[in-house]
N, C-alpha and C positions, 0 to 999 in steps of 0.2 A: 796384185799390187804389192810393192815393197812396203809402203806406208799404210798400214791398216788401222791406225789409231782412230778413235771416234772423231767424226767430223763435227765442226761447229758451224751452224747455219743460221743466218739471219733471214727470217721470212717476213716480207713486207706485204701487207694487204689492208684495204680499207675496211673490210668486214670479214668476220669469221663466225662460223656456226657455233651456237651455244653462248655467244656473247652479243651478236648483233642481228642475226637473221637466219633464214633457212634456205636461201637460194643456192643455185649451183656453185657460184663463186665461194660462198661461205662454206659450203660442204667440202669443196675441193681443198681449201686452206686448212680446214679442221683435220681432214684425213691426211694431208701432207705432213702437218705437224705431228700428228699421232704416230704415223709410220716412221717418220724420221726419229722420233723418240724411241720407238720399239726397236729400231736398229742399233740403239746404244749411242746415238748422236746427241749433241747438245744443241738446243734450239732456242733462239730468242725471237719471239714474235713481236713485230713492230706494227701496231694497229691503232685505230682510233679508240679513244676513251669510251667505255660502255656508258651510254647516256641514261639507260633505264635499267636499273638492277633487276627489276622483275622480269626482264626479257632474257636473263641468263638461265640456261638449263643447267642446274648445279650438278646433276648426276653425270651428264655428258662432259661438262667442262672439267670436272674433277679428274677425268682420265688424262687430260693434258695439263691443266692448271696446277694440279698437285704433284706432278712428276718432278723428281729431284733434278733432272737435267733440263727443265724448262724454266724460262724466265720471260717476262713480258715487259715491253716498253710502250706505254700508252702516249699517243700524240693527239692533241686536240684537233677536232674536225669542226670548223666553224662555218656554218652556212651563211652565205652573203644575203643581205636584204633582197627580197623579191625572188630569191633563187628557189623557193619551194622547199619541200621536205628533203631532209638529208639523203643524198644519193639517189633520189627518185626522179629528178627532172634533168633535162638537158642543160639548163642554165646552171644548176648546181654542179653537174659533172664537169662542166667546162670552166668553172670558177673555183669553187671550194675544193674540188678533188685535186687539181694540180697543186694548190697551196699545201694541202695535206701531204701530197707526194714529195714536195720539196722538203717539208719538215721530217717526214718519215725517213727519207733517204739520207738526210743529214744525220739523223740519229744513228742509222746503220753505219755511216762513215766514221762516226766517233767510236763505235764498237770495233770497227776494223783497225782504226788508228791505235787503239789500245791493245791490239793483238788478240782480241776475243772472238773473232769470226774468221772462218776460212773461205766462205762463199756466201754471196747474197742472192736470194731468190725473191723476185718482186713480181707482183701482178699489175699490169697496166701502168698507170701514172704513179702508182705507189712508190716506184723505185726512182723517180725523177731526180731527187736530190742525190742519191748515190751515183746515178749516171754521171752527174757533173764531177763528183769526186773521183770516179773511175777514170775519166778523161784527164784528170790532173795527176794520175799516178797512184791512186789508191790500189793496194795490192790484191785484194780479194776479188776474184772474178764475179761478174754479174750475169745472172740468168734471168731473162725476162719472159714472162708468160702473158701475152696479150689477150688470153682467153678467147672469147667469141668475136673479137674485133667489132663490138657493137658500135663504137664511135665511128667506124669506117663503113657501117652499113652491113656488117656481117660478111660471110664468105662471098656472097654475090654482089656486095656493094650497093644494094638497092634499098636498104633500110625497111625491109618488109613492105615495099611499095610506097613508103613515105620519104621521098627523096629530099624534101626540104630540111629534114633532120641534119643533113650534112653541113649546112651552114651554121647551125647552132653548135655542132660538135667540132668546128674548125680549131678552136684553141686547144681542146683536148687532143685532137689528132696531132697537132704540132708537138705537144709534150711527149706523147707516146713515140713519135718518130725519133725525137732526140734521145729518148731513153733507149730505143732499139739500136741507134747508131753507136751508143757507148757499151752495148752488151756483148758479152763473149759468146753467149748462146741465146737463141730465141726459140721458145717452145711453140710448136704447132700441135694443138690437142688432137688432131686427126690428120691422116694423110690427105684427106679430101680438102682440108683447110690450108695445107702447105702453100698452094699457089696463091691464095689470098694474102697470106703473110708476106710472101715475096712481092706481091703487087703493091701492098700498102706500106710496107716498112723498108727503110733503106739498109738492107742487110744482104750479104752474099748468100748464095744457096747453101753452102756448107756450114753456115752459122745456124741454120734452122734445123732443129731436131724434133722429131715426132715422139712425144710422150703423152699418152692420152689421159684425160680425166677418167676416173673409174669409181668402182664401188668396193666397199669392204664386204666381199661375198660371204665370208664366214660369219660376220656380225649380222648381216641382213638376213641370212638364212633362218635366223631365229623368228623372223616375222612371216615366214612362209608357212601357211596353215590352211590347207584345203577346207577344213571344217569351218573356219571363219569365213571363207569365201561362200560356202553353201548357205551359211547363216545370213550373210549380207544379201544374197539373192532372195532368200525367203522374206526378210524384213521389207524389201522393196517390191515384193509380189512379182518377181521375175521367174517365170516358169522354166522348168528344165528344157522345154522345147524351144525356148527363145535363144537366138544367137545374141550374146551379150558383147557389145563393143564398149571398150573403156578407153577414155582419153584423160590425160592429166596435164594441168598447166594453168598458168595465169590467164584469165579470160580477157584478152586484148586483141586488137585487130590483127596483129602480125602473127598470132598463133594459129590462124586459119580455121577456127572452129565454125565460123559461118560458112566456109567452103564445104566442110564436112556436112553441115546441116543441109545445104543445097544438094549434095551428093546423095544423102539418105532419102531425099524426096523421090529419087528415081528407082529405089529398090522395089521390085514387084510386090504387090499387095499380099500375095500368098506367103511371102517369107516372113516368119515371125522374128522380130529383132527388137532389141532395146539398146539405148545408148546411155551410158553413165559418164558424165563429165565431172571429174574431181578437180575442183578449183573454184576460184572467184576472181573478180577483177572488174575494171571499169566498163568493159564491153558486154557485161552480162545482161543488162536490161535490153540492149539492142538484140542480142542473140535470142533472148526469151521472146521478144516481140516477133522475130522472124519465125521461130518455132511455132508460135501460136497461129500466125498467118498461114503457114504451110500445113497446118493440121498435124504436126508431129509432136506437139508438146506432151501429149499423154504417153509417148513412148520414150521420153527423155527425162533423165534425172540429173539435175545439177546440184551437187552436194555442198558446194562452198568449201572452205578450207577444213581439213580434217587432220587428226593426229596420225602418226606413222602407222599404228596398228590398223586403223580404219582404212588408210590408203592401201596398205598391202593386202588387206582383206578384199578390196575391190580388184586388185590384180589377180588374186586367187579365184575370184568369182568370174572373171572375164573369160571369153573364148578367143577374142582377137583384140590386140592393142592397136589403136589408130592414132597416129600423130600427124595431123594435117598442116603443120606449121609452115608459114611463109618465110620465117627467119629463125635461125637456130645457131647455137654455138656447138656444144658437144652433145647435149641431150642426155642427162642422167636419168630422166624418166623412162627413156627407151631402154637403157641398161636395166632399170628396175623391172620393166616388163620382161626382159630376157631372163632375169633372175628367176622369174616365175614360169619360165618355159612357155611364154606366149608367142605365137606368130605375130609379126609386126607389119602393118601397112603404114608407110610413112612417105614424106616428101624427100626430094634430093637436096635438102637445105643443110648448110653447115656440115657438121661431121657425120650426119646420118648415113651416107654411103659407106662409111667404114664399119657400120654396125649392122645394117640390113642388106643381106645378099639376095637379090631377086632369084627366085627359083630354088633357094636353099633355106632361107629363114624368113622370107616374107616378100613384100611388094614395095617398089619405089615408084613415085610419080613426080612430075615437075610441080613445084610449089605454086600456089595461087590459082589452081585450075580445078573447079568443082567437077568439070567434065572428066578430067583425068582421074580424080578420086572416085567418081562414080564407076568408071570403067574398071579400075583396080578392085573396087569393092565387089563388083559383079564377078570378076575373075576369082577373087578370094572365096566367095560363097560357092562357086562351082567346084572349088578345090578343097573342100573341108576335110576330105580324107587325108590331106597332106599336112594339116595343121599341127598334129602331134610331132611329126618329124621336123617341121620348121621350128617349133618351139625348142626341141632338143638341140638342134643345130645352133640356135641363138644362145642357149645356155652354155654350150661348149665354147663358143667364141668369147663369151663373157669371161669364163674362167681362164682362157688362154691369153687374152690380151688386155682385159679391162679390170682385172682383180688388182687391188692395191698391193698385194704381195709381189706381183709381177712389176707393177709400176715403180715400187720402191727400189727394186734392184736396178732399174734403168736410170733412176735419178742418181743412185750411188755411182754407177759407171760414169755418168756425165760429170758429176761434181769432181770425181777424182781425176778424170781426164783433164779438166780445165785447171785444176790446182797443179797437176804435174807439168802443165805447159808453162807455168810460171806467171810472173806479173808483167808481162809485156803489154802492148797496146791492145785494147778491145778489138775483136775481129769483126764487129759490126761496122766499123768505120770504112 
């Protein structure tokens, strides 16, 4: 490129790790900001005002918050009466979230008007206000990342089997569609999700670019510790002869943990196995009831929420990672399992087909089918001699495609292409 000056990027998102939460969206935005800064760029983060100072992780936040090329613009996020907890209900996401996106996008438009920003990157409805400014001729291109398309029911449009969610999400869907129409590029986080992006959003095929969510491999490698894994097994009285299955996620119906519990009931009695589920959530009591009724409770450990070191110790302790989800976006937990060289048994939900290659790094089954999970689990147990090779292949794929060093280069190429194109009309129209 002829112009290699540092880029100036406005990043718009409702939540970011170390300020608001620890989910996939929050971690994506945190890594995006950190790697943009590491590239020598200037970043302005437009996000909601931190409501609870004790929720800030000061050590992690210092890496971005204290950077000389970083600035933050905080926008109020006001939950409407009866909308429930901020960002956690369909009502809130279809009311307060679009209002926040209008304000956040308008803040970005003011930065662009002052000549302080070259490109605007927004997640979902967070960029709505800038989309309106872009259609009126705001010069900085808009890059939209709709993430896992949750408001559209995910990649399969089925809302994890809860189709009535679509009615509640209708206002948010309208906002995201209008934002997409004004965007110069729309990100699909996996090749497997590209068809869903084109199905749900009013954009041309060449507007959609695949840039995955990923991990900071170098940073997370510090948590890889086989000794910690052995210690975790010992504390839980899991013998070396037991096949240890590990799953990670919020315990809710669309994560499919009840499907896996049903599949485990079919494993022959002579096979020694244990299942550790790292997570917590509203469906935990029902899952525990099912495990008791099926006689499996003594072989299952539900840890609740844990810190990063404990989580990664369980990855190191595991023999097989099982992700039975009915609904999925990109699945960072699967990438974390690949970091630890684990073979993976997962469903064909969301972006998982981009990460798990049957016969190479694991097994894939259709979501929502305990019978399919049982069949794949039986096949996996028969093929234990291939697990090491599968884990090695998964780690190689992680390094080649899902490491943030690779992802950062792809964002740089996209941003400079859009800027070089000039300030014409958005291509999503």
